[in-house]
C-alpha angles and dihedrals in degrees: 000000000000108000090199090079090063111107106239092191088082098043127090093238090069085082092066106026111035129080138011092284089064096058092107090051092049090050089066091052091050088051089062092054100262119147128226089256093051092050090052092055126082113281113231121198111221102196122188136176090218116159142130094250096102144346092264091075106028096094097046096090090056092048091048090062089059090051090052091051089053093050092049092047089058093048100261130125114237121210114193124208137161137222134187135280132195108203113217097208091062095034090052123117099012142063090285090077089071086073095055106080093035087056088067089064093044090052093050092043096046094048089048092050094047092049093046095045095051099033098234116183101214141008135226104188123197125192138161110180137075099263098026092067097057090036091057093045090049090055090051094053092043095051093038095202116136104288142176125194122217124192115215090225136248128285120253116254119259127233122228115183092328095317125111110240141181134190087273088071090056095052089049090046087064088063092048090049090052091059096041097256094119129044129223089252094052093048092049091049093049095049090054095054106032096085107038102165148017117290144078123297105298107228129070091288122136098289095052090040091056090042087056087049091054092061095040091051091049099242095112131057115257114276092005095108095053104055112101117244096251095053113106089217087076088074089056091053090049094050089047090052090051091054094042093054089066090056090052090052091051092048094038093230107165137188093257089055084058105034103066135142089270095050091048088054088051088052093051089048095059091046091057094039092053097044087244133178122298086226088079086075087063098042101044093057089048093053090046089050090060089059093045091249119140106227110145137170092282092052089051092047091052089058091046090053095058098039123096119231105236112152116084096213133148140287088045096019141038109266141066134218093269089059092051092050093050095053095048110304130232092321088064089055093047094044095062091044090052094046091054097047102258098115136051110243097191097071117119117239137191090267088071088244132094125264091253091052091049091052098040094099097042110116124202115255109223094182097074141065100199093096123033123209109266091239092056102038132173086246127359095236131054128282090240125055135195120222134198136177143115090303091053111024088163092048140253136221137225135181111227099170109135094011120125113242092244090057092057094078120068136170126178149124119290124245107193130211126181098217137001098267093062091052094045090051090052091048093047091053095039092243093152136075135234111263096031128125108228111212120201111186141168087053097105126120093276101024098052088028100233105031099252125215118242105210095128091060098042093044090050089054090052092046088056091051092248100106093112097032098068134035125223128202131183143168084224125070140269126227121253084244093060118112132177130057097321119148120198141177092044106180146240087035124231094251092068096042099271118166091259087068093052101054122100137206110288098024108136115244121194121197126184115179091180093059093030098239137137119179142161112221095239129116122249087247093055092049091048091051092050091048091055088056096044119108127196118253123224115233125220090246101095096142141017130038097322090057090050091048093051091054094057110027119112131209125299090242089071097040101272090270125175106207138043095263133206095324090068097046124116093190137353125240089251091063099045 
């Protein structure tokens, strides 16, 4: 395709490249080595979350060069820029985790501001970590310029004494170490082999869950989200995305043509079918919010309820992302869901074709047991379940993938902790009892602030052999690597007087993931009395970004978003 036939009078870059008044602007572009012809072409932002914070992001700069070659080959002019990432694995278990969810907003905001400030016509967004994936997709939908998402790829699994391992095994090893079941030498050996390459955590944790979502929602090219980071085929996907973005500009296919109610339902479907991260119930509403579509926790949970669990992936199953890619990738998973009526085939995608057209040539692979046919699932309902009751009127979420049915019902006395550190200390020193419900509160979006993940605590419980002998609930989040009866996103959060902030040690909590209920056995009158006595707590975030975040963030039910979203827009950036 010849990009010179694209009418620049309707593209954002006309504001910086067209007409005598823009001579000063063009001089800056010449200063960076661009030619007159390149300046006249569409300008394509190539945004990456590259940094040296973690292996998830380390390969993104290399992959960005392949994207830029693809853009240039199709007569576009790529302009590379970077944004931040907070990597959950390193932020986990300390105050740094408060920066994780807020980083999603900073990523979306910074990409928006860069695109707006420099009037780029399209966006290829590349991300590799838990919050950077949804943050990048949120920016695409918010800006509504032609966009393609690229995942940086998963890490390869490690090998520990002949056994395949992931970082999840390390977090659980901390629990084993605390009870004397692992030596210093064993722990040191495991930490040196668990993460053997570049890429995001390898199982169906949050990064791979949201990568699966990117294909299911239609924002990523087929197969591109499955290839591990070290695989050279990733560069071919990147170059193809660079070329394809020029076709989307020519055809004016935009993210809001792709991200619709139906495609969001497709995304929720693959999360449940793959036993994905509960964090998707936070990120899908946030992406929908950017398009002005109401799609909250309860909408997501409704899809989860009717979706079969069919992908035998860690942390609840046996396999990792690399294994899924090598037996047919995310298209194999989606094909069987589509064939059996669980997905919408008429949704537009970045290929310029519908989901059904993309999947038409996908053949079922009989020589694998990573993905089961949707009509003979591992379990008939999804790997993630929504809950509601007097303890969580605004909902809660739990991953049940890999859990036996008899383990999905729990009733026991509460043991309450105001913050993760207090609970982790109690778990580390075995100051809890079998049959209890551990309650971690004041960790919600506003109360944390930042809605921390709790993998260190849940993994320690599993390492101690207590993962299925206690339940844990929080108004914060759980990692995609969490397993066991762990309920997150409990709303309203404690910081605004939600019921989770009113319960006391010894109150009986009943959870039923089969029926979808979570209740504290207290009367409405007793809860009302306690609410009248409740007083707000001041957080430690009295300045800086976390203070700013706490002033604007909304409830987890709606995605913990920080601005009015697409419903309040008068015009999108793409139409300015």
